[in-house]
N, C-alpha and C positions, 0 to 999 in steps of 0.2 A: 745799634743802627743797622738796618738791613739795606744792602746795596744791590741793585739790579744791574748787571753788566752785560753788555753786548759788544762783541769784539769784531774788528775789521782788521785784516792783516795784509800788508803789502810786502811781499817777499823781497828781501834784500833792500828794502827802503825803510819806511817808518811803520810803526805799529800804533794804532789809535784804538781806544776803547771808551765807552760811555758809561757813566754811573748815574743812577736815578735813586734818590732817597725815597724808599717806599714806606718808611715808617717815621713818624715824627712825635716827639714828646714836647709838650708845652706845660709850663707852670704858671698859673694865673693867680692874682690876688683879687678880691672882690672890687667891683666898681661901686658897690653900695652895700652897706650893712647897718643894722640898727637893732634895737630890742624894744619890746613893748611890755608894759607892766600893768597888772590889775589894780595897782595903786602906787602913787608916788613916781619915782624916777630912778634911773641908774645912778648909784652913788659914785661911780667912776666915770660918768659922762660918756663921751663918744670913744674913749680909749678901749672899751671892752664891749663884747656882746654878752649880755647877761641872760641866762636861761635856767629854769628850774623853779624851786619853791624855797623862799628864804626862811631860815630858821627863826623861830619864835614869833615872827610877825605874819607869816603865812601869805606873803605876797607872791603871786605867780608871775614869772617872767618867761618870755619866749623871744627867740632871736629870728632875724631875717637877714639873708645874704644873697647877693646876686653877682654873677660873673659875666663878663663880656666874652662871648664865644665867636666873635666875628672873624677872628684870624683862622678859624678852622673851616676848611672847604665844606660846602653843603653836601657834597657827595662822599665825605669822609666816612670811614667805618671806625667807630670808637672801639678800641680793643680793651682799654682799662681806664679807670678814673679813681683817684684817691684824694680825699679831702683831709687835710691836717689842720687841727685847731690847737693853739697853744693855751694851756690852762694858766691863768694869771693869778686867780685867787679862789679859794673854796671856803665854805663856812667853818667855824669852829665845830669840832665833832661832826664833820660832814657825813652825810649819808650818800654814798656813791651810787648813782643810778645810771642805767644806760640812757643814752641820748639818741634821738631820732631825727632824721632829715625827711621832710615831706615836701614834695613839689608844690610850690605855691600856684594857685589857680587864678588869683586876683592880683592886678597890678598894685604896687605899694610904693611909697616914697620915703625919703628920710624923715618926713614929719609923721610917719605912722605912729599911732598910739593904740591902746587897748581897744578903743571903740571904733577907730577909723583906720583904714588902710592908707589913706591920704586924705587931705582936706576935701570934704564933700563926698567921699566914697567910704561908707561904713563897712565894717566887716559884717558878715551875715549874722554873727552873734559875737559878743565881746570876746576879744582875744583870738578871733578867727575860728571858723567852724569847719570840721572835717567834711570832705567831699564837695564843699561849696567854695571855701576860701583856700583849702589845701587838699591835696590828694591823700586818701587814707593809707595806701601802701607806703611803708617806711623803709629807710635805709638805717640800720643800726650801727653805731660806732663802738669803739673800745678804748678805754683809758690805758695809756702806756706810761706807767709811773716813772720808769727809768729816764724817759725823754721829756716828761712833763707835757706830753701831747695827748690829744684825744683824736683818734684816727677813724675815719670812715673809709674802710678798705673797699676796693672795687667790687661791686655786685651787679647782677643783671638789672636791678631796678635803677641803680645810679647811672649805668650806661644807657638805659632806656630814657631816663630824664634828659641827659645831655644830648643824646641823639635827636630827641624831639625838638629841643631848643635850637640845635644846629640846623635842622631842616626847616624850622619855622621860628625865626628869631623873635617875632612878635609875641610868641607864647612864652618867652623866657621871663618869668617872674621870680626865678631863683627858688631858694628853699626856705622853709620854716624850720627852725631848730627848737625842739622841745624835749624836756625830760620824759622818759617813759613812765616815771613814777612821780609825776609832778604833784600828785596829791599828798606826797610825803614831804614834810618840812625838812630843810637842811640839804636839799638836793641842788640848790642853786650854785652855778659855777660862772665865774667871769672868764671869758675867752678873749684873747687878743683880737682887736678889730683891725680893719684896714687902716685905721689912723694910729695904730700902735707900732712899736718896733718889732712886734711878733704877729704879723697879720695872718689870716687864714691863707692856706696854699692849696690850690686845686691842681693836681698833676693829671694831665690827660695824655694818653698815648693813642694815636690814631694812624690809620693808613689810608691811602688813596689809590684805588684801582686805576691802572693806566695801561694802555697798550704799548708794546715795545715800538720804538721808532724804526722806521724802514730806512735802510741805507741803500742808495742807488748811485749809479753812474760813477763807480770807483774807477779811477784811471790815473795814469802817470802822464803829466803834461810838462814837458821840459824837465825842470828840477823840482817839480811840485807833485805831491800826491793829492788828488781832489776827490771829493765825494759829496753827495747830497744827503741831508737829514730830512726825512718826512716825519715830523714829530707829532705829539699830541698837544692839543690846545692847552695853554696855561702851564706846560711843563718846562722847566729849565734843565738844560743839559750841560755837562762838563765834557769837553774833548780833551783827553789826556794822551800823552805820548810816552813811549819808553823804548829802550834799545833792545830788550828781549821780551818775548811773549810771556814766558813763564818764570822770569826772575828779574831782580832789580827793581828800581823804583819807577813809579809812574808820576809824571808831572803834568799839571794842567796847562794846556796850550792855549785854549780859549773857552769862552762860555757862549752858549746859544740860548738867550733868554726868550722864553715864551714861544718856542717853535710850534707852529700850528700847521695848517693845511698847506701853506706855501712852503716849498722846500727851501732849505738854507744850505748854501754852498760853503763847504769847508775846504780850505787850502792849507796843506801841511808841507813844509819844506822836506824833500826827500833826502835821506842820508845813505851812506853805504853800510850802516849797521843793520843787523837782522831785527 
């Protein structure tokens, strides 16, 4: 965690400093996921996202998953994003294939099937069509046998997808998950869904650019040290105090929630320590 600190010192009285959390990490699980099949259904029901080509019967499966990004500020800079899927089951004599994430371009719902993104809204072609129903540029993942996970590590494409959704939430239709070799039988894998004990996990690291607060009118009034905080809109500040500038512990004295253009007056009891 990166901390941005600005110090104000009152000689022979109290010392106050301010911390701003400049970088945040969030881990999200899907708000919606499902899979679509060229024939039949998912034999494990809603407990898994099924994607690939089933051995011997040649059924194609593709997954869909979407995350709610509303907790991320629209002016945030996404610095990294990693999606982890847990492998639940693979075919006998599985043919391991790379899997791809493609940004979905068409809204879909839990009732999505091979022919329709949702009731009354068909895919452009069965199973969804590149460049019409989903973007062609892909994010490739990697199987991690030791952990039983399939990991899509942070890439420029993944960051671009998430940034676009944060800026324009209405465009967030999530990702389509498909095997890169879905023409090969035995590539189908069951991944844990949001309804399982091992749901997908999307870890996003982001930062928000903000200006340093301006501190004014610092003065000693009777037995108190006072000053004003002219902060940034929507930013929360911690006011902490300590007996020494360069050693010892700092403790939170008070919080200033959402300091904006209106200055906030802080009053700290003065003591005789440095």
